[in-house]
N, C-alpha and C positions, 0 to 999 in steps of 0.2 A: 466503427468498431473500436477505435482508439479512444473515444471520448470517456466512456464509463470507467475503464481501467485507470486512465489518467487522473480523473476526478478522485476516484477511490484511493489512489496512491497519494495524492496531494492532500486530501482531507485526513487520511491516516498519518502522514507526516506531521501535519499541524497538531493533531491529537497527541501524538507521541512527544512533541516538544512541549506541550502544556501538562503532560502527565509526569507523575513522579518516575525517575528511571528504575526500571526493573528488567528482569530477563524477558518478560513478554514484550516490553516496549522496545527492546533491542531487536527481537525477532520480527516484530511487526514492521519496524523501521527498516531492517534489512530487506524484507520482502517488497516494501513500498519502494525502496530505492532501485531494486532489481526490476520491478514493473516499470518504472519510469525510464530506466536505461533501455529495456526491451522496447517500449513505445517509441523513444528517441531514435533507436537504431532502425526500427521498422519504418518510421516515417521517413527517415533519411534515405533508406533504401527505395521506398516507394516513390519518393519525389525526385531523388537525384540518381537513381539506378539506371545504368546503361544497358544492361543485359537484358535479354528476353527470358521468357519462361513463366512459370507459375510462382505467384508470390504467396508464401505461407506465413508471413509476419503476423497478420492478424490472428491466425490461429495460435501462434506461439504466445503472443500477448494474452489472448484469451485463456489459455491454458495456464499461463503464469499468474494471471490475476485470480484464479480460483482459490488457491491456498491463502492468499491475502484476504479475499472476501470471507472465507471460512473463518479465519482467525479474528477478523473484525467482528463477525456475528457471534462467535463462541466466547470470545473474551468477556463481554458484559455478564454472560451467564455464569461463567466461572467465578467472576468477582463478586456476583450476588450470592453464589452458593457458599463461597469461602471469603467472606468479608475480611478485609485488612484495613486497619486505620492507618492509611499512609496519605500524606498531604499531596496535593498537586499544586501547580502554579496558580490556578484559578482560586482555590481556597486560600492560598497564601496571601494573595493580594485582595482578598475580600469581595471578589466577584461572585 
């Protein structure tokens, strides 16, 4: 359960670093960092937890990754509908 939110957050962070800074990049980066922190805390609780009971960490991570996934999917549609000529690091270095 932790693999897909973790990979989504890491890929989103890499994309945000390569993209030109904007409000959308900041929001997506913040959600990616929150998702990674929730994954780290959930894995820590799962591996090193000493108490018994029901573990809901995977549900919190899944619910936390839904807004991140929605923004990652909607952002290219918005950029296509409202194009802005803004450079990114890949275009700046000629790749």
